[in-house]
C-alpha positions, 0 to 999 in steps of 0.5 A: 500500500501507498504510505500516506503523508500526514498533514495536521494529524490527518493522512493525505489521500494518495493520487493516481494520474491517468493520461489519455491522448497525445504527448502534449497531455503527457507533459501536462500530467508530468507537471501535475505529478511534480507539483503533487510531489513538491506539495508532499501529496502522495502519488500512487503508482497504480489505480489500485493503490489510490484514493483519488483518480485524476484523469487527464482527458483527450477530446481530439476525435470521436475515438479519443473522446470515447476512450476518455469517457470510458476511462472516467466511467470505469473510475466512477464505477470504482468509486461506487464500489468503494475502491476510490474516494474521489474522481477528478477529470481534467484536460481537453474533453473537460475543457470542451464539454464540461457542462454536458459532462457535469450533467451526464456523469455527476459522480465525477467530483469535479471537472477542470479545463486545460488551463486550470493546473492551479485549481487541480492542485488546490482541489488535492490539498496543495498550492501551485508553486509558480517558481517551480512550474518547469519541474516535471516527474517523468512518466516516459523512460528516464532517458527520453522526454517530451519538450513542449515549446508552445501551447494552442494553435492559430491555424484555421484547419476546418476539421480541428477543434484544438483551438477550441480546447487549447486556445490560440498559439502561445510560445514559451519563452526561449530561456524557460525552454532551455532551462527545462531542457538543461534540467532534464539533461541533468536528470539523465534524459538523452533524447528530447522530443520537441512538441507543440500543436504546431512547432514551426509556428514557434516565436510568431506571437512573441517576435513576429517571426518564426524562431524554431530554427534559433531554438533548435540551435540552442537546444543542440548545445545542451550538454548531455542531450544526444538526440533531438527529434522534431514533431508536429511540424505544420507544413504551410510556411515551413521555416527553411532555416530549420533545415539548415540547423538540422543539417549542421548539428548531429544531435538533431535527428534527421527526422521530421513529423510533418502532418500533411493530412491530404494531397488533393487540392479540393480537399486541402482547400476545404480543410483550410490547410494553406497550401496546394498539392504542388506546394506540398510536393515541392516542400517534401522535395526541398526537405529531402534535397537539403537533408539526404536520407531524412526520415519523414513521418506524416498523418493523413485524414480519410473520409473528409466530407469533400473527399470523393472517389477522385480526391481519394485516388489522388491521395493514394497516388500521393502516398505511392509517389512520396513513399513516406518512411512513417505514416498514420491515418485517421478517419474523419471525425465531425467536430462541433464548432469547426468550420467543416461541421456544416458539411455534414458527414456523408462518407459512411464509417465502413467506407472511411475504414476501407479507405484507411485500410487501403492506404495502410496496405500501401504503406505496409509495403513501403515500410517493408521495402525500406526496412529490408534495405537496412539488412546488413547495415549497422545503425545506432540504437537507443535501448528503451526497455527490456521485456521478457527475453528481449530488449527493444530500442529505436534508431534515430529514424524512430520516435517512441510508441508510434514508429518502428522498433529494433529487437535485440536478443536477451543475451545482448550486453546492453541496458535501457537508456544506453546507445549501441551499434547494431547490425540489422540481421532481419527485417519485418513490416514495421520492426527490425531484428538486430545484433549488437556489435561487440 
């Protein structure tokens, strides 16, 4: 059982934080956990050892919302069975649907929006320590951490409800980000994964120009950080100096996550993405020319209201032609309050799933071919974990959780959090089998 801290003669209830959704939520939960620790509020390592459940919800698309609601209901059930004293919900879903949720799930003790960290802490018996806002209690492996450089988004994408939940774009001060990066490095972090709703917009609200390149330049000099990985890079008006900085620093992985969403002019215009299919192709060609061998990850949306057969075929051709290294597909989710909502949802769910499967089948073949080309080569691998009789790690080409893994035999002389040179001996669709070089 969790040892409960006594305050004023009374035991303080232990808290378990459950994170739903994306890496941005992970960072928010880690900041909450750090504040709980600083307030000497006991943190339960599992829900079975907790008095209070705090659920950091996601409200991005229907599937994510359903998962968050299911998690809330599961913990409300625990509370009803006497296994929890209280249930709190915070984050995007709570921000967007608080009134409805309060009516539909009154058993939840309190809901909090995306900018109410101080209120959550006070509800749990503590006080926000503003001078320590950069403190985090990592929930990722200790050698890897997400670094959130901004909050919110200014883009008018027709399908996206993020601005409704997270607000407009707000860049963090560069000095604050660098201080956090140094603190993470001092704590043993070797890989920083740079995230935001849109990383390429960094600096526009503060200086009137995009300063992601300048930030990456300074992050590359942080002692102890060996890999820096760029995620959520919005393609429209991509800042070209970022490529120059990436090319100049070995610590910045030759990897960009650049969500293009579609490749039909008709759909891109309706989505309000701010670029054409041609400009998208030109950008990808420019990136690959400037950084040969770069790994490009993207995400796509299928089943958008204006995506007919012709538009979908254009997307299929784009996927075959571009040959992204990593790719994921979402089916369109109609979101209230977005500009696409009045377009309805004319594509049936089964057709959306058919389209998603068709793209992923193409990508499966591309991934298998690219992995097969690595057999016989030696790559640098960051070991993430030991599981069963195997070790699992990643190359600079792979982000945690969403990309490929390198599998190493249990007898390998490695340990999590270390780098090693690995010869690739076998390739699968989405994974590699390796042998550690002696």
